[in-house]
N, C-alpha and C positions, 0 to 999 in steps of 0.2 A: 591483499595490500593494493593500494592505489598505485597503478603502474607509473603514472605521471609524476606524482609527488612522493611516492614511497613512504607515506606517513599516515595513511588511513587504513585501518583494518576493518573489513566487513566480514563477519562470520555468517555467511549465507547458509541458511538452513538450520542454524543453531537456534532452536526455539522460536522460529518465525511463525506468524499466523495465529490461528485461534489458540488462546490460552497462553500466549507468549508473555503477556503482562504479569500473569501469576507466577511465571518462572524467571523473572528478571534477575534474581540473585544468582541463579545458575548461569545465566548469560554473562553476567559481570564476572563471575568466577572463571568461566571459559576464556574470557578476554584476558584476564590477569594471568591465567596459566599460559596463554599464548605469549604474552609479553615477557613472562619469566623465562620462557624457553627460547624465544627467537629475537628479542629486542636487546639492543645495547644502549638504550636511552637512559639518561640519568633520572628522568621522571616519566611517569605514565599519567596522562590526564584522561579522565572519563567524564564525558558530558552527555546529556540528553540531546537529541536532535533539534530541540527547540531552545537551546541555550546559546547565547552569544558570548564568546570568550574575548575579553579585552586583553589581547596578548601583551601589550606593554605593561599593564598592571600585573598580570600573572608573572611575567619575567622579573619585574621589580621585586615581587614577594619571594620568588625562588632565589634570586641573586642576593637578597638580604640575609639569607640563612648562613650561619657560620659554616665554613668549609668542612670542619670536622664533624658537623652534625649531619649524618646521612640517614636520619630517620624522620623524614618529613611526611606529614599527613595533613594536607590543606583542604579546606572546603568551607561550608557555611554551617557552623555548629548550631545545634538547637537541642531542645529537650521537649518532651511532650508527655501527656498523661497516658498511662497504660489503658488500653481499651478493655473495659469490663462488660461491654454490651454483648450478651449472648448471641444476638442476631448479626453481629459484625463479623466480617471475614478476618478482621485483625484482632479478634477476641483473644485475650490471654487471661487464664484463670489465676487467681491469687496463689493457688497452690504451685503454679509454675514460676511465677515471679511476684513476690510479695509487695514490693514498694509500689506506690501509686503513680510514680513518675519514673520515666526512663532516664538513665544516665545521659550525659551530654554525648551527642553523636553528630556526624556530618550528614546532611541531607543527601539523598541519592542522586539529585539532579546533576551534581558535579563534584568532583574531588580530584586531587592530585596526590600521587604517592611517589616517594623516592624509590628507585629501583631496589634498594635494600629491603623495603617493606613489601615489595611485590613478591 
């Protein structure tokens, strides 16, 4: 945790270095597990280190949510074609997932989750 601001969590040694990019999902899950256990925040915001957060706009979106709705999952929704190229590291055979297009999902560069969903 950032000692000065007490709002930044850096998981030193958690999948840093060679091969870290291929294990990003585990790093994100480790962060969410940390937040679920130690944080009392209403929302958890995950952003890549090259993303600029316009805080006033983010707060406007979060405050516009009905108070009773505690299941917020905000981000940049998109869909994409399933990669059927055998040479690709993202290859998915039709036997594992038949549709040609993924369902709508939020991109990994940034998303916000309400504490209830963490």
